[in-house]
C-alpha positions as CSV (number, residue, x, y, z in Angstrom):
1,M,0.1,0.2,0.2
2,K,1.2,3.4,-0.9
3,R,0.7,6.4,1.9
4,N,0.1,10.0,1.0
5,V,-0.2,12.4,3.7
6,V,-2.7,14.0,3.3
7,G,-2.6,16.9,5.0
8,K,-2.3,17.9,9.0
9,I,-4.7,16.8,11.7
10,E,-5.3,20.7,12.5
11,E,-6.5,20.7,9.0
12,I,-10.4,18.9,9.0
13,Q,-12.0,20.2,12.3
14,P,-14.8,17.7,13.9
15,G,-17.2,17.9,11.2
16,E,-15.5,18.8,8.5
17,R,-13.7,17.3,5.4
18,K,-11.0,17.6,2.3
19,V,-11.2,16.3,-1.0
20,V,-7.3,15.6,-1.5
21,Q,-6.2,13.9,-4.4
22,V,-4.2,10.3,-4.1
23,G,-2.5,9.0,-7.1
24,R,-4.8,9.9,-10.0
25,A,-8.4,9.4,-7.5
26,S,-10.0,12.6,-6.3
27,V,-10.5,10.7,-2.3
28,L,-13.0,13.0,0.3
29,V,-11.2,12.6,3.6
30,I,-14.2,12.7,6.3
31,R,-13.3,14.2,10.3
32,N,-16.5,12.9,12.6
33,G,-15.4,13.1,15.4
34,D,-12.6,12.2,16.3
35,S,-12.1,9.4,13.9
36,F,-11.1,10.2,10.2
37,Y,-12.8,8.5,7.1
38,A,-11.9,8.2,3.2
39,I,-13.8,7.6,0.4
40,R,-13.9,7.8,-3.6
41,N,-15.5,11.3,-4.1
42,Y,-17.6,9.6,-6.8
43,C,-21.1,8.7,-6.7
44,P,-20.9,5.6,-8.6
45,H,-24.9,6.8,-9.5
46,Q,-24.0,9.2,-11.9
47,G,-20.7,10.7,-10.8
48,A,-21.6,13.5,-8.7
49,E,-19.3,14.5,-6.3
50,F,-19.3,13.8,-2.4
51,E,-18.2,16.9,-1.4
52,T,-20.8,18.8,-2.1
53,G,-23.2,16.5,-0.3
54,S,-24.5,16.3,2.9
55,L,-22.8,14.8,5.8
56,R,-25.1,13.2,9.0
57,G,-26.8,10.1,10.3
58,V,-28.9,7.5,8.2
59,A,-32.6,8.2,8.1
60,R,-34.3,5.9,10.3
61,S,-38.3,6.0,11.5
62,S,-40.1,3.8,13.8
63,N,-43.9,6.1,13.5
64,V,-45.5,8.4,11.3
65,K,-43.8,11.8,10.7
66,E,-41.1,10.5,12.9
67,I,-37.2,10.3,12.1
68,C,-34.5,9.6,12.9
69,Y,-31.0,10.0,12.6
70,E,-28.7,7.3,13.2
71,E,-25.1,7.8,13.3
72,N,-24.6,10.5,12.7
73,G,-21.8,12.1,10.3
74,G,-21.4,8.7,9.6
75,H,-23.0,8.9,6.0
76,I,-22.6,11.0,3.3
77,Y,-25.7,11.9,0.8
78,C,-25.1,12.4,-2.4
79,P,-26.2,16.3,-4.0
80,W,-28.1,15.4,-6.9
81,H,-29.8,12.8,-6.2
82,H,-28.8,12.1,-1.6
83,W,-28.3,8.2,-1.9
84,S,-26.4,7.7,0.6
85,F,-22.9,5.6,1.4
86,D,-21.6,4.8,5.2
87,V,-18.5,6.2,5.3
88,K,-16.9,3.5,6.4
89,T,-17.3,0.8,4.2
90,G,-18.4,3.1,1.1
91,C,-21.8,1.3,0.7
92,A,-24.9,2.8,-0.4
93,E,-27.5,2.2,2.6
94,H,-30.6,1.0,0.1
95,D,-28.7,-1.5,-2.3
96,P,-25.0,-2.4,0.1
97,D,-24.6,-5.5,-2.2
98,R,-24.7,-3.6,-5.7
99,F,-23.6,0.2,-5.0
100,K,-20.3,0.7,-3.3
101,V,-17.6,3.2,-3.5
102,K,-14.2,2.9,-2.9
103,T,-13.1,4.3,0.7
104,Y,-8.9,4.3,1.7
105,D,-7.6,3.4,4.8
106,V,-6.6,6.9,6.8
107,K,-4.3,7.0,9.7
108,V,-3.1,10.0,12.2
109,E,0.8,9.6,12.4
110,G,2.0,12.3,14.9
111,N,0.8,15.1,13.9
112,D,0.2,14.1,9.1
113,L,-2.7,12.7,7.9
114,V,-2.4,9.5,6.1
115,V,-4.1,7.8,3.0
116,Y,-3.0,4.4,2.6
117,S,-4.2,3.7,-1.5
């Protein structure tokens, strides 16, 4: 695996994200609390870039007119058609066996944020 230093940890605050180049791929690095995730910045549906999509939990409903968001900040939503993908696994919420986005290992090494490809 190739080591790619993509910045310093303080450059991305909790709840924020940053687009970086890893080889030829555009990758979205996401900070959720103290955890970092990296996902390809490309929705497999029609190619929208995730960087302008919302980052939130998955909407679940147990009662009529009630929506609860689980895993706050754990899903990235496509800005065009609102498909959601788990930032940890890259799997689509609506069809995880069929639609998936490439994810990358992210490590904090000292103050460096490193993405492995």
